[in-house]
N, C-alpha and C positions, 0 to 999 in steps of 0.2 A: 504493499499500499504505500502512496505518497500523494502529496498535494500537487495541484496543478498550477497554482498561481502564488506569487510572493507577496507579501504585504507591500501595499502600495500600487500595485499593478491595477489596470483598468480592464482587464479582461474579465469576461463573465464567470461567476463561480462555477465549478463543476459540481453539479449536483447528481448524485446517484439516487435513484429511488427504487427501494426495494419493496415489492408486494408479495406477500405469501398467502397462497391459496389452499384451500383444503375441502375437496368435495364441492368445489364450486367452479362453474367455468368463467372463463375470462369475460364473456359477454354477460353473465349474470353478476358479475362482481360491481357493486356500487362504486367502490374505491377506483377501479379502473374506469369507470364512466365518468367519475368526476376529475380523474387526471386529465381525461381528454378535453375537458373544458377550460383547463388552465391556460395562461399566458406562457407557452412553453419556451418562447423566444427569450426569456428573462435569464435563463440558465443554459450552460452547456449541459445538456441533460442526457441521462442514461437510464432506462428502465430496465430494471431486473424482476422478472416474474419467477419465484421459486413455487413450484406447484408440487404439494404433498398429497395431491389426490391420487386415488388408485389407478385412474387412466389419464394419459396425457392429453394436453389441449389439441384440438383439431388443427390441421395445417392452415385452414381458412381463417381461424381466429388468430393465429400466429402471424400470418402474412399481413392481417389487419394492423395489428399493433407494430409489427416491423416497419410498416409504411408510415405509420403516425410518429414514431419515435426512431430518429436516425440512428441511434445507438441503442440496441435492445438484446437483451440475453433472456433465454428461456431455459430453467433447469427443472427437469421432471424427476422427483424421487418418491415414487409409490410406496417406498418402505417409511414414509413419514419421518423424516429427519427432525430432531429436536430443534426448537426455535434458537435456543442459545447456540447451537452448533452452526446452524445455517447463518445466523447474524454474523457470527465471527468468520466463517469462510468467505462470505461476500465482502466484508469490510476489510479483510486482510489481503484479498487477492485482486483488488481493483484500485483504479486512481481516481481520485476525487478529493474535492475541498470539503464537501458537506454530504451526509448521507441522511435520507428520509426513509424512516422505516414504517410501513403501513401493513395493516391487516386487510382482509378481503371485504369488510363490511362498513367501511367508514364513509361518511358523506360530509363534504365540506364546501364552501362557497368557491364561486368562480374567481374571487379576488385573492384566494388564499396565496398563490405563488407571488403576486404583486406585494402583499403584505410581508412575506417571508423574505423577498429580495430586498425590501427596504430595510428590514431589520438586519439582515446579514451585512449589508453595505454601510448602514449606519452604526453598528456595533460590531466592528471585525475582531474585537478581543473576547467576544462572548463565544462559547464553545458549545452551548445547548439552547435550542429554542423549541419551546413547547406551545401547542394549541390549548384551547379550553375545550375540553372533551365533556360533552352532556349526555346523560342517559336518563330517561324519563323525567326531563326537565331539571335534573339535578347535576351539578358539577362533580364529576367523579375523578377528574385529572386536570390540572395538578391538584394535589392534597397535601396533608401535612403528616410527617412520621411523628407519632406521640407514644413514648414509651416502648412499645414493641409492634405497633400496628398503624396502618393509615387511618387519616381522619379527613372527611369531607371539609373542604372550605366553606365557611359561612359568607364570606365575602370575597369576590373575585379580586385578584392582584394582577396586574399586567405591566409590561415593560421589564425593566431590569429589577431583579429581586435576590436577595440571598439565596445561595444554593442549600443551605445547611437545613436538614430536616424537611425537604421538600420531596414529594414523592410523585411519580407520573408513569401513566401507562406507555408501553414502548410504542404502540401505534400512534404515529404523529410526531414522534421524536425527530428532531433534525440535529444531527450530531457533527461537530468539526472534526476533520481528520487528525486535529492537534491531540484530541483526547487519546487517541490510540498511538500516534507517533511519539508525543512527549511524555505521555503519562503510562504508556504500555498498558492501557486497560483493555478488557476484553469482557464479553458477557459469560457469566458462570455457568460453565458446561455441566455442572452437577444438577443444574434446574433445567426441566424440560418444557414447562408451561408457566405455571404461576410463580412467582417470586423473582422471575428475571429482571423485571423492571425495578422492583424494591432494591434488590441487589446492586444493581448499576446504579441507581440514583444515590445511594448511600455511600458507595465509593467514589462516584463522581464528586460528591461534597468534600472529600478529602483533598482533592487536587484543584478544584476550581471553587472561587468564593462566589460567583454570581451566575446566573441563567437568565434567559429572556422568555416571558409569557406573551405570546402573540395575541392580539385582539381579534382572534379568529376562533369560531366555534366548529368543532367537529361533533357530529352525531354518531354515536357508537353504541354497539349493543355487545354484552357478554353474558355467559351463563350466570355467572355468580350475582349478576344484578337483574336477572330475570326470574322467571318462575319455571324451572325445568322439573322434569319427572325425578322420582327418588333415585333411580338407577344412575342418572346422568349427574345429579347434584352429589351423590355419594362419591362418584369418581373424582369429581372436581375437588370436593372438599377434602378428600383424603390427599389428593395431590397437594393443595394448598397447605394442609396441616403438615405435610413432610418438609416443606420448604423451610419452615421457622429454624429448625437446628441448624441448617446450613447458613441462612442469612444472619442469624443471630449468635453464631458460635463465638464472636468476640464480645458479646454483651450478655454476660451471665444473668444479671437481673432481669433484663428483657426476655431472656428465654424462659426464666421461671414463670413470669407473667404471662407469657404466650402459652405455656402449657396448660395453666389453669384456665385461661381463656378458652383454650380449643376444647377442654371438657365442657365448659359452659355451653358453647355453640353446639358441641355434639348432641348435649341433652336436648337444647331447643330444636335441632333438626329433627331428632328422634321423635319428638312430641309432634312437631308440625306434619311430618310424613307417616306418622304411626309406624315407624320402622326402626327395630332394634339394632340394624346393621350400623347405624351412625355411632352407636356407642361402643363399638368393637375397635 
């Protein structure tokens, strides 16, 4: 990995956009539909679609994306590669100034790239740019890290803010290559789904004092914020619960608090779903 422009140059920033698909076609992805509405001339843009679906995309869909994005990569991995591993693979094997990470189900306004470009050029020393992510009319990202878990913001903060104790989901993150070159950071490959973002944000704040929250709204959905079936919720909750010992290994008090919190949530879910498996 390396940067394409030096400080002070007037070239367009090189932005690599990574979209991860799973059991959804390119044409059915709201994320890709909204990318196509952006002013793509603002960046030296490259799109990478990493498809974890059992079946690869059709040649017709790939041809359409290739025509829309001059620089385009498509990677098909039906074995369903962990998010942390595919993030690291893309980020270390490409040349860029900034990397935008996206899932398949995000919706964002047509002016998103305009706001992002203005923030990047206006604040070249900032290494992380975040959107405001909404789910069911509630701000779910960014948020605050309190003791051992995330807490939703009651009041939205935008612009340059302190990075300490700020959490954010990975979808929508725009990360400077500086984070990986200067700080040698990477996503924690012990984690496969939940906790990847929390781990990254806690380590990021050890190296960088500030980040930037864009005045841009992303609409986003995820299982933990919806009302899934017992089987789906059980799988996701166990995954989430298993991340805490890894993320909080250097915070013994927080780890103890997380343990008792997980017991309380297990009981709450067991009662909600009338399912004793949540207690095991």
